[in-house]
N, C-alpha and C positions, 0 to 999 in steps of 0.2 A: 328267502324270497324278498324280504324287506330291503336288503342291501341292493339287490338287482333292480328293484323298482325305484330306488331313491333318486337316481338321475332323471327319471321321467316325472316324478311327483314332487320334487323340490320346487318351491315357489309355485304351488299348484294353481293359484289364481292369477298368475302373471299374464299380461295381455301380449301375446306373441305377435299381434298385428300392429302394436302401437309404436310409432316412430317419433311422434311429436311429444313435447313436454306439456302436460295438461295445465300446469301452473302458468305457462307462458302464453296461453290462449287469451287474447283480449277481445276478440271479435268472434264469438261462437256463431254457429249456423243458426239463423233465425227460422223457426218452424211454425207453419200454419197447421193447426190440428183440425182435421175434417172428421167430425163425429164426436159427440160429447156423451157417449154411453158410459156404462160402468167401467169398462176396461180403460177407456181414455182417461176418465176422471181419477180412478183409483191406482192405475199403473203407468199408463203412457205419460201423462203430464208429470207425475213425480219422477219418472225415469228421465224425461227430458231435462227437468230441473236439476237432478243430481249429476247429470253428465256435464263435464267441463267443456264439452265441444258443442253443446246445443242449448238453445233457450226457446221457449214457446212465446210467440208474440200475438198470434191470431187464433181464434176458434170459431168454427161454424157447425151448424147442425140444423136439421129440419125442425127440431124442438126449440122454439124461441126461448122458453123458460130455462131450459138446460144451458143454452148459450149465455143467457144473462147471469145465471148463477155461477157458471165456470169462469166467465170473463171477470166478474166482480171479485170472485174469490182469489184469482191468480193475477189480477191486473193485466188482463189481455184485452185486445180489441175483438169484440164480438160482431160478427157479420152474418147476414142471411146467406143461404147457399147461392142465391141469385147474385148477390154482391160478390161472393167469392168467385163464382164462375166468370163474372164480368171483369175481374181483375181490379176491382175498385180500390183494394188496399194492397195490391201486389208489391208495392215498394216496401211493405212492412215485413216481408218474409223472403227467405232464400230457398226454402224447401217446403214440401208439403207432405204431411203424414196422413194417410187415408185409413180410417178405422170405422167404416160404415158397413151396412149389410152387403154381402158379396156382390149382388147384382147391381149395386150402385157404385162400385169401385171405378168402372170404366169412365163414367161421365166426369168424375172429379179428377181422375188422372189425366184425361184428355184436356181438361181446363188447365191443370197445372203445367202440362207439357206445352200447351199453347202460350203460356206465360213464361216459358223458359226456366221453370223451376225444377230442381231435383225432386225425386219422389221416393218416399218410403211407403209402400202399400202393404196392408195386412194380407196374410194368406188365408185361404187360397186366393189366387189372383182374382177370380171372378166366379160367377155362378155356372158358366159353361166354358168349354174349351175354346169355342169360337170367339167369345167375348174376351177371354184371356189373351188370345192371339192379337185381337184388336188393341188391347191395352198395351201390350209389349210393342206393337208396331207404332202406336202413337208416340211413345217415348223415343223409339229409334228414329222415327222421321223428324222429330223435333230436336234430336241430338241432346236430350237430357238424360242424366243417369237415373236408373231405376233400381232400387233395392227392394227386396221382398222380406217381410217381417218374420223370418225364421229365427226367433230369439234363441233357440237351442244351439244354433251354430256359434253364437258368441258366448255361450255359457261355458265357464272354465271346465266343469266336470265333463261335458261332452267333448271339448277340445282335448282334454287329457286322455279320455278314452280313445279318441282317434290316434293320438300320439302313440299310445301303447300298442294299438293294432298295427300302426305303421312300423313300429320297432320290432314287431314279431313276438311280443310277449305272450300273445294268445296262441301262437303257432299259426297253423292254417285254419282260417275261419270255416266252420262247418255250417252253422245256422244261427239265426237271430230270432228271439222271441220278444215281442213288444206288446204292451197292453196299455190302454187308457180308458177310464170310465168315470162317469159322474151321474148323479141324479139331477139331471138338468132342470127339471121343474121344481126341484127343491133348492138347488144351489144358485140358479140363475133367475128364479122367480116362478111361482106357480101359475102365473098368467099364461094361458095357452095361446094367446093372441100375440105371438112374438115371431120375429122374422126367421129364426132358425127352423120353425115348423112350417114355413111357407116355401115350397120348392121353387117358386119363381124367384124368390129373393135369395135363398140359400144355395140352391142347386143340389141339395141333399143335406142330411143331418149328421148322423154318426160318422160316416166316412169322410164327409167334407169338413166338418167342424173339428173332429178329433183325429180321424185317421191320418190327416196330413202330418201330424206330429211324429208318430212312429215311422211313417213313410219317409219323410224328409230327413229325420235324424238318422235313420238307418243308412240312407244314401250318403249323408255327410260322413258318418263314421267309417263306412266301408270305402268311401271314395269311388263309388261306382253307381251305375244306374240299372234298374231292373229291365229285363228283356221281355218278361211276360208276367201277367197278373191273372189271378182268378179270385173270385169273391162271392160272398153270400151275404144277403141282408135279410132282416126280418123286423117286423113291428107287431107289438101286441097291445100296448096302451093306446087308447082311442086318440090321445093327443098326437100320436105319431102316425095317424092313418095315411098321411100323404107323403111321409118321408121315412127314412130308415132310422129305426130306434137302436138297433144293434147291427154291427157289421164285422165280418171276419174276412180277411184277405191274405193271400199268399203272394209274395213277391219273389220271382225267380231272377237271381243275379247271375252274372257270368261266373264260370268255374264251379257251377252247380251249388252255389250258396243260396239257401232258401231263407226267407224271413216270413214268419207267421205272425200276423198282427190281428189283435182283437180290440174292438172299441165299442163303447156303449154309452148312450145318453140316459140310460135308466138302470144303473147298477151301482153297487157300492163304489165310493170314490177310491181310485187307485191309478197308479201309473208306474211302469217298470220297463226297462230295456235290458236285455241280457244277450250278450254275444258269446257264443260258445265256440272255442277253437280246439285244436288238437293238444294244446299245452295248458290252456287256462280258460276260465270264464271271467268276463268283465261285466259288472252289474251296476246299473244306475237304478236306485229305488229309494225314495220316489224319483221320478225322472222328468216329468213334463210340465207340471203345474207351476205357474209363476209365484204362487203364494206359499210354496213349500220348500224347505231346505232340501237340497239334493243329497242323496246318499251314494257313495262310491265304494265299490268293493272289488277286489281281485281274488279269485279262488284258483289256486294252482297246487298240484301235488298234495291235495288233502288239507292244505292250509289256506285259511281265509284271512285277508288283510282288509280291514275297513279303514278307509282314509279319512282322517279328521282334518277338515280344511275350513278356512274362513268363507262363509257363504257370501254371495254377491247378489245384488238386485238385478235380476235377469234383464229387466227392461232398460235399466241404466246402461248395462253393458251393450245392449242392442243399439241404443241411441248414441252412446259414446263411439261405437264403431262407425255408425252412419255419419256422424259429424266429423270424426277423425278422417275418414276416407275422403270426404269432400274437401276438407281443409288441406289435406296432404296431396290432393290431386290423384288419388289412387282409386282403382276400380273396386266394385263390390264383388264378393264371391257369390252371394245369393242374389243374382240379377234376374232379369225377366226370362231369359232362356232357361236358366236353371229351374225357375218356377214352372215353366211350361211342361217340363218333364213330369212334375207332380200332377199337373192338370191332366196330362195324357194318362198317367197311371190311375188317377181317381176315376176318370171317364171309363177306363178299362175295367175297373172294379165294378162299377154299376152295370156296364154292358155284360160282364161275365155273370153277375147276379141275376140278370134278366134272361140270359140265354143258357146258362148252365155250362158254358164252355170257357176255357182259358182264352185270354186275349194277348196277342203279341204286340209289343210296344216298339215304336220307332219314331223317328223325327217327322216333322211336318213335311 
């Protein structure tokens, strides 16, 4: 089996999208970072810096102290949200990265689009499907490119898994199992006054915040979109009284392929994606968290091969792709329309959880 896999797994971490020479880039894409929370500080800003194709120049947040600290620590221009929206320092950046609570994405993306700036917006696109549609429309009407932050799509392990599926190594795909869980109040802070627990800001909790990972990664790996969803949510801890603490959902894909996904904001930390076919199983474990090395395994004919590969910085890969595509004049795969499919599916999960019936998915 190892010989058969070699042609697909050689140079495991190569960037199959890269056509430019990183060392030749003298004018990287200048990025304004909107949101100075833990993810932007600990992951996005380092990722932007590590990428040869991007550099951060501006930061803004509603928290003035956070802006001051980040700006001073990274030699950035710090501005208030009002100054950003007005375009006061628009000459200092070429693109905008939005990493704020879900329900505030729209206002910042609209401002960036009005300034003619390319946008990288975190997922999910917004707190509701209607607001997500408005966000995509704002970029389309302004003629600015929009990429959505599905970092798993630029992670080499996920790309190689997709390559193997496309090559038929797994045979006919039968089903997918995916899980993602964390103890949110322990890992993200025990303070219950946070936006993920506010349905107006988040649009939901377990399914919206975590469910989007198995949902989108499965879509990317299979190269297809679900046609129907069903879901169930539940909450037990008092902190999750207004949002979903746990969620389970089924995605029905064409050709009778089912994906069963389970996510939780209050369970032991874990993430895994397993695709089972008629010839083999392909496994990512750990799969989704930015701070963990990915594990990649192929099980076929009773033999398991665990692939040892150089790990990459997930967010560096995401920003490298973003900057590269802009500099090369190439489109993004994870664009706004792609992200709207996720929003329709998540909307369907919550509708199904409320009604107890499956929900058929279709375009707008």
